[in-house]
ZANU-841846 format. One line per 3 residues: number of its first residue (from 1); for each residue x, y, z of C-alpha. Coordinates in pm, 1 decimal, decimal comma. Layout:
BEGIN
NUM> X:Y:Z ~ ... .
% end
This chain:
BEGIN
1> -5444,3:-5933,5:-7492,7 ~ -5699,4:-5743,7:-7283,3 ~ -5954,5:-5745,7:-7565,8 .
4> -5994,9:-6120,2:-7519,5 ~ -6042,5:-6092,7:-7141,8 ~ -6306,4:-5820,0:-7134,6 .
7> -6657,2:-5847,7:-7272,8 ~ -6737,5:-5626,4:-7566,9 ~ -7097,8:-5522,4:-7599,4 .
10> -7225,9:-5572,9:-7952,1 ~ -7565,0:-5436,5:-7860,5 ~ -7522,0:-5152,0:-7609,5 .
13> -7864,3:-5186,9:-7448,1 ~ -7839,2:-5557,3:-7366,7 ~ -7833,0:-5508,9:-6990,3 .
16> -8125,2:-5267,0:-7012,2 ~ -8335,1:-5513,5:-7210,4 ~ -8264,8:-5788,0:-6957,2 .
19> -8352,5:-5553,0:-6671,5 ~ -8679,8:-5449,1:-6834,5 ~ -8778,6:-5813,5:-6883,3 .
22> -8733,4:-5889,7:-6513,1 ~ -8894,0:-5564,9:-6392,8 ~ -9208,0:-5616,7:-6600,1 .
25> -9231,9:-5978,9:-6488,5 ~ -9216,1:-5860,5:-6126,5 ~ -9483,6:-5596,5:-6196,0 .
28> -9710,6:-5854,1:-6359,3 ~ -9662,5:-6092,0:-6066,8 ~ -9751,0:-5811,8:-5825,4 .
31> -10059,7:-5691,4:-6014,5 ~ -10209,4:-6024,9:-6119,7 ~ -10292,6:-6263,5:-5831,5 .
34> -10310,1:-6580,1:-6047,2 ~ -9995,2:-6507,4:-6245,0 ~ -9790,9:-6824,3:-6314,9 .
37> -9472,1:-6687,9:-6163,3 ~ -9261,3:-7003,0:-6196,5 ~ -9334,9:-7038,9:-6568,4 .
40> -9261,1:-6669,8:-6620,9 ~ -8927,7:-6693,0:-6438,0 ~ -8820,5:-6996,3:-6641,1 .
43> -8918,2:-6817,7:-6963,3 ~ -8729,9:-6504,8:-6849,4 ~ -8418,4:-6705,6:-6766,9 .
46> -8404,6:-6864,5:-7111,7 ~ -8479,9:-6534,9:-7286,9 ~ -8207,9:-6358,9:-7088,4 .
49> -7955,4:-6631,8:-7165,2 ~ -8018,6:-6591,8:-7537,0 ~ -8007,8:-6211,5:-7520,7 .
52> -7690,1:-6216,0:-7310,7 ~ -7521,2:-6462,3:-7546,7 ~ -7590,7:-6237,9:-7844,8 .
55> -7529,2:-5904,3:-7672,0 ~ -7223,3:-5978,2:-7458,3 ~ -7033,1:-6202,6:-7698,3 .
58> -6657,3:-6131,0:-7692,7 ~ -6500,6:-6035,8:-8022,0 ~ -6276,2:-6282,1:-8199,2 .
61> -5916,4:-6177,6:-8241,1 .
% end
């Protein structure tokens, strides 16, 4: 019963990959004055949704 309630990580570094995406976007926004920050955030959000869907998908019983 508890297997269905808790998320099982298929890919153990999913959270790390998502964190690295956001950290490097923040670094680029800080270093580059003309960086299109809104476009980068939208791209990061969609990329993270896809990565999270694949990496944190619960197992089927």
